[in-house]
C-alpha positions as CSV (number, residue, x, y, z in Angstrom):
1,X,-50.0,-33.0,-29.8
2,X,-52.9,-32.2,-32.2
3,X,-54.2,-29.5,-29.9
4,X,-50.8,-27.9,-29.6
5,X,-50.4,-27.9,-33.4
6,X,-53.8,-26.1,-33.8
7,X,-52.9,-23.5,-31.3
8,X,-49.7,-22.6,-33.1
9,X,-51.3,-22.3,-36.6
10,X,-54.4,-20.3,-35.7
11,X,-53.9,-16.6,-35.9
12,X,-55.3,-14.7,-32.9
13,X,-58.1,-12.1,-33.5
14,X,-57.0,-8.5,-33.4
15,X,-56.9,-7.2,-29.8
16,X,-59.7,-4.8,-28.9
17,X,-58.8,-1.2,-28.1
18,X,-57.4,-0.5,-24.7
19,X,-56.6,2.8,-22.9
20,X,-55.0,5.1,-23.5
21,X,-55.9,4.7,-27.2
22,X,-59.5,5.6,-27.9
23,X,-62.0,3.6,-29.9
24,X,-62.1,6.4,-32.6
25,X,-58.3,6.4,-32.9
26,X,-58.2,2.6,-33.1
27,X,-60.8,2.6,-35.9
28,X,-59.0,5.4,-37.8
29,X,-55.7,3.5,-37.6
30,X,-57.3,0.4,-39.2
31,X,-59.6,2.2,-41.6
32,X,-57.9,1.1,-44.8
33,X,-58.3,-2.6,-43.7
34,X,-62.1,-2.5,-43.7
35,X,-64.5,-3.5,-46.5
36,X,-66.6,-0.8,-48.2
37,X,-69.7,-1.5,-46.0
38,X,-67.5,-1.7,-42.8
39,X,-66.0,1.7,-43.7
40,X,-69.5,3.2,-43.6
41,X,-69.9,1.8,-40.1
42,X,-66.4,3.1,-39.1
43,X,-67.1,6.6,-40.5
44,X,-70.4,6.8,-38.7
45,X,-69.0,5.7,-35.3
46,X,-66.0,8.1,-35.5
47,X,-68.2,11.1,-36.4
48,X,-71.3,10.3,-34.4
49,X,-69.8,8.7,-31.3
50,X,-72.6,10.0,-29.0
51,X,-75.2,8.2,-31.1
52,X,-73.2,5.0,-31.5
53,X,-72.7,4.8,-27.8
54,X,-76.4,4.5,-27.1
55,X,-78.0,3.1,-30.3
56,X,-78.8,-0.5,-30.9
57,X,-76.9,-2.3,-33.7
58,X,-80.0,-2.1,-35.9
59,X,-80.3,1.7,-35.4
60,X,-76.6,2.1,-36.1
61,X,-76.9,0.0,-39.2
62,X,-79.7,2.1,-40.5
63,X,-77.8,5.3,-39.9
64,X,-74.7,3.9,-41.7
65,X,-76.8,2.5,-44.6
66,X,-75.8,-1.1,-44.0
67,X,-77.0,-4.2,-42.2
68,X,-76.9,-5.1,-38.5
69,X,-74.9,-8.2,-39.4
70,X,-72.2,-5.9,-40.9
71,X,-72.2,-3.9,-37.6
72,X,-71.6,-7.2,-35.7
73,X,-68.9,-8.4,-38.0
74,X,-67.2,-5.0,-37.8
75,X,-67.2,-5.2,-34.0
76,X,-65.7,-8.7,-34.1
77,X,-63.2,-7.6,-36.7
78,X,-61.9,-5.1,-34.2
79,X,-61.4,-7.8,-31.6
80,X,-64.6,-7.4,-29.6
81,X,-66.9,-10.3,-28.9
82,X,-69.8,-8.4,-30.4
83,X,-71.5,-5.0,-30.7
84,X,-72.3,-4.6,-27.0
85,X,-68.6,-4.7,-26.1
86,X,-67.8,-2.2,-28.9
87,X,-70.6,0.0,-27.6
88,X,-69.1,-0.1,-24.1
89,X,-65.8,1.2,-25.5
90,X,-67.8,3.9,-27.3
91,X,-69.5,5.0,-24.1
92,X,-66.2,5.1,-22.2
93,X,-64.8,7.5,-24.8
94,X,-68.0,9.5,-25.0
95,X,-67.9,10.0,-21.2
96,X,-64.2,11.2,-21.4
97,X,-65.2,13.7,-24.1
98,X,-68.3,15.1,-22.3
99,X,-67.7,18.7,-21.2
100,X,-68.0,19.3,-17.4
101,X,-68.5,23.0,-17.4
102,X,-68.8,26.2,-19.5
103,X,-71.4,27.1,-22.1
104,X,-71.8,23.5,-23.3
105,X,-73.2,22.5,-19.9
106,X,-75.9,25.2,-19.9
107,X,-79.6,24.5,-19.5
108,X,-81.1,22.4,-22.3
109,X,-82.9,24.1,-25.1
110,X,-86.2,22.4,-24.3
111,X,-87.6,20.5,-21.3
112,X,-86.8,16.9,-20.8
113,X,-90.2,15.7,-22.1
114,X,-89.5,17.0,-25.6
115,X,-91.9,16.5,-28.5
116,X,-90.4,14.9,-31.7
117,X,-90.5,18.4,-33.2
118,X,-88.5,19.9,-30.3
119,X,-86.1,16.9,-30.3
120,X,-85.1,17.6,-33.9
121,X,-84.7,21.3,-33.4
122,X,-82.5,20.7,-30.3
123,X,-80.3,18.3,-32.4
124,X,-80.0,21.0,-35.1
125,X,-79.0,23.5,-32.5
126,X,-76.3,21.2,-31.1
127,X,-75.0,20.4,-34.7
128,X,-74.5,24.1,-35.5
129,X,-72.7,24.7,-32.2
130,X,-70.5,21.6,-32.6
131,X,-69.6,22.5,-36.2
132,X,-68.7,26.1,-35.2
133,X,-66.4,24.7,-32.4
134,X,-64.6,22.2,-34.7
135,X,-64.1,24.4,-37.8
136,X,-60.6,26.0,-37.9
137,X,-60.4,29.6,-38.9
138,X,-57.4,28.8,-41.2
139,X,-59.5,26.3,-43.1
140,X,-62.5,28.7,-43.4
141,X,-60.2,31.6,-44.5
142,X,-58.6,29.4,-47.1
143,X,-62.0,28.4,-48.5
144,X,-63.1,32.1,-48.6
145,X,-59.9,33.1,-50.3
146,X,-60.3,30.4,-52.9
147,X,-63.9,31.3,-53.7
148,X,-63.1,35.1,-53.8
149,X,-60.1,34.6,-56.1
150,X,-61.4,31.8,-58.4
151,X,-61.9,32.6,-62.1
152,X,-64.5,29.8,-62.2
153,X,-66.1,27.6,-59.7
154,X,-67.5,24.1,-60.2
155,X,-69.8,22.8,-57.4
156,X,-70.5,19.1,-57.3
157,X,-73.3,17.5,-55.2
158,X,-75.8,14.8,-56.0
159,X,-79.0,13.4,-54.5
160,X,-79.7,15.3,-51.2
161,X,-76.5,17.4,-51.7
162,X,-77.8,18.7,-55.1
163,X,-80.0,21.2,-53.4
164,X,-77.2,22.6,-51.3
165,X,-74.8,22.7,-54.3
166,X,-77.5,24.6,-56.2
167,X,-78.0,27.1,-53.3
168,X,-74.3,27.7,-53.0
169,X,-74.1,28.4,-56.8
170,X,-77.1,30.8,-56.4
171,X,-75.3,32.7,-53.6
172,X,-72.1,33.0,-55.6
173,X,-73.9,34.2,-58.7
174,X,-75.5,37.0,-56.6
175,X,-71.9,38.1,-56.1
176,X,-71.3,37.9,-59.9
177,X,-69.0,34.9,-59.5
178,X,-68.9,32.4,-62.3
179,X,-70.2,29.1,-61.0
180,X,-71.4,25.9,-62.6
181,X,-73.1,22.8,-61.1
182,X,-72.6,19.1,-61.4
183,X,-75.6,17.4,-59.8
184,X,-76.1,14.2,-61.9
185,X,-74.1,12.1,-64.4
186,X,-75.8,13.8,-67.4
187,X,-74.0,14.5,-70.6
188,X,-74.1,18.2,-69.8
189,X,-72.6,17.7,-66.4
190,X,-69.9,15.4,-67.8
191,X,-69.0,18.1,-70.3
192,X,-68.5,20.5,-67.4
193,X,-66.1,18.0,-65.8
194,X,-64.1,17.8,-69.0
195,X,-63.5,21.6,-68.7
196,X,-61.8,21.4,-65.3
197,X,-58.3,22.9,-65.4
198,X,-55.8,24.6,-63.1
199,X,-57.9,27.8,-63.1
200,X,-61.0,26.0,-61.7
201,X,-62.0,25.8,-58.1
202,X,-63.9,22.6,-57.4
203,X,-66.2,22.3,-54.4
204,X,-67.4,18.8,-53.5
205,X,-70.3,18.3,-51.1
206,X,-71.1,14.9,-49.6
207,X,-73.0,13.3,-46.7
208,X,-72.1,9.8,-45.5
209,X,-70.8,7.6,-48.3
210,X,-70.0,9.9,-51.2
211,X,-71.6,9.4,-54.6
212,X,-69.1,7.9,-57.1
213,X,-69.6,11.0,-59.3
214,X,-68.4,13.3,-56.6
215,X,-65.3,11.1,-55.9
216,X,-64.6,11.1,-59.6
217,X,-64.9,14.9,-59.8
218,X,-62.4,15.4,-56.9
219,X,-60.0,12.9,-58.4
220,X,-60.1,14.6,-61.8
221,X,-59.7,18.0,-60.2
222,X,-56.5,16.8,-58.3
223,X,-55.1,15.3,-61.5
224,X,-55.6,18.6,-63.4
225,X,-54.2,20.6,-60.5
226,X,-57.4,22.5,-59.8
227,X,-58.1,23.9,-56.3
228,X,-60.3,21.7,-54.2
229,X,-62.7,22.2,-51.3
230,X,-64.6,19.4,-49.6
231,X,-67.6,20.1,-47.4
232,X,-68.6,16.8,-45.7
233,X,-70.0,15.3,-42.5
234,X,-67.5,12.4,-42.5
235,X,-63.9,13.1,-41.4
236,X,-62.8,9.9,-43.2
237,X,-64.7,10.7,-46.4
238,X,-63.0,9.9,-49.7
239,X,-64.1,13.3,-51.0
240,X,-62.1,15.0,-48.2
241,X,-59.1,12.8,-49.0
242,X,-58.7,14.5,-52.4
243,X,-59.3,18.1,-51.2
244,X,-56.8,20.8,-50.1
245,X,-59.4,22.5,-47.8
246,X,-61.7,20.4,-45.7
247,X,-64.8,21.7,-43.9
248,X,-66.5,19.3,-41.6
249,X,-70.1,19.7,-40.4
250,X,-72.0,17.7,-37.8
251,X,-75.2,15.9,-39.0
252,X,-76.4,14.1,-35.9
253,X,-80.2,13.7,-35.9
254,X,-82.9,11.6,-34.2
255,X,-84.9,11.8,-37.4
256,X,-84.9,9.3,-40.3
257,X,-82.6,11.6,-42.3
258,X,-79.3,13.4,-41.5
259,X,-79.4,16.9,-40.2
260,X,-78.2,19.5,-42.7
261,X,-78.7,22.7,-40.6
262,X,-75.0,23.1,-40.1
263,X,-74.2,22.5,-43.7
264,X,-76.6,25.3,-44.7
265,X,-74.9,27.5,-42.1
266,X,-71.5,26.8,-43.6
267,X,-72.7,27.6,-47.2
268,X,-74.2,30.9,-46.2
269,X,-71.2,31.8,-44.0
270,X,-68.8,31.1,-46.9
271,X,-70.8,33.3,-49.3
272,X,-71.0,36.0,-46.7
273,X,-67.2,35.8,-46.1
274,X,-66.7,36.5,-49.8
275,X,-69.2,39.4,-49.7
276,X,-67.5,40.9,-46.7
277,X,-64.3,41.3,-48.6
278,X,-65.8,44.2,-50.6
279,X,-69.3,44.8,-49.4
280,X,-69.8,48.1,-51.4
281,X,-68.8,46.5,-54.7
282,X,-70.9,43.4,-54.1
283,X,-74.0,45.5,-53.1
284,X,-73.9,47.1,-56.6
285,X,-73.7,43.7,-58.2
286,X,-76.5,42.3,-56.1
287,X,-78.7,45.2,-57.1
288,X,-77.9,44.7,-60.8
289,X,-78.8,41.1,-60.5
290,X,-82.1,41.8,-58.9
291,X,-83.0,44.3,-61.6
292,X,-82.4,41.8,-64.4
């Protein structure tokens, strides 16, 4: 009787994903139920399935900026016995996604015995190609329209994103567009946030877990009805959630840091998209800027 009582009062663990639902779809459906550290793992698996399918729990934890125990608990929270079972599901989905023909199945960029240098270059090459395939023309056109028509632009990016935010600002200033930068929680930067209004275009850049300042910037921009563009490597990013236009880039890398080659390509392509709207007029502005 006691055994029967226990079996009726103990809640069963969540069932693991089964076909036809993919692991990625299952994770996204339950995303809001995860803790903050588990969301980091979830984001990384969804956006880097090919790496999650073949990395160890320790390697995945390092990429997601968390601990291997969190990866294991995340796997069990999905209903798997442990990480190996989750990884098996990731490999199944990866094999179903893998292209079987066309340009993607062409000869590899380097020989199989790649040096570390060649391995990183090959990963960057794939990232740019994957990003180009996944970006929608409508989202890109909307971003270029917003940049070209904005009376003022505020670009937010901290830490490693600060360089790319500064570079985007430089490219826009060459086109004589008014652009400001928020790269740290300094008094000057906070003052720029206070001036966000409906005439402002806010561009938020993030990689992995977004910095609280960038999330705050996007929330404030939404509250003040400003236009908002998110450029991120995480499709489940909180920064993207508050944006009207979302541009996703792939950042897979065998190195100890994320790859930003595709991000740099997006930034330069957006600036060129604005330039191409009126190349003759912008050429005059660029010459004037260089002569200053």
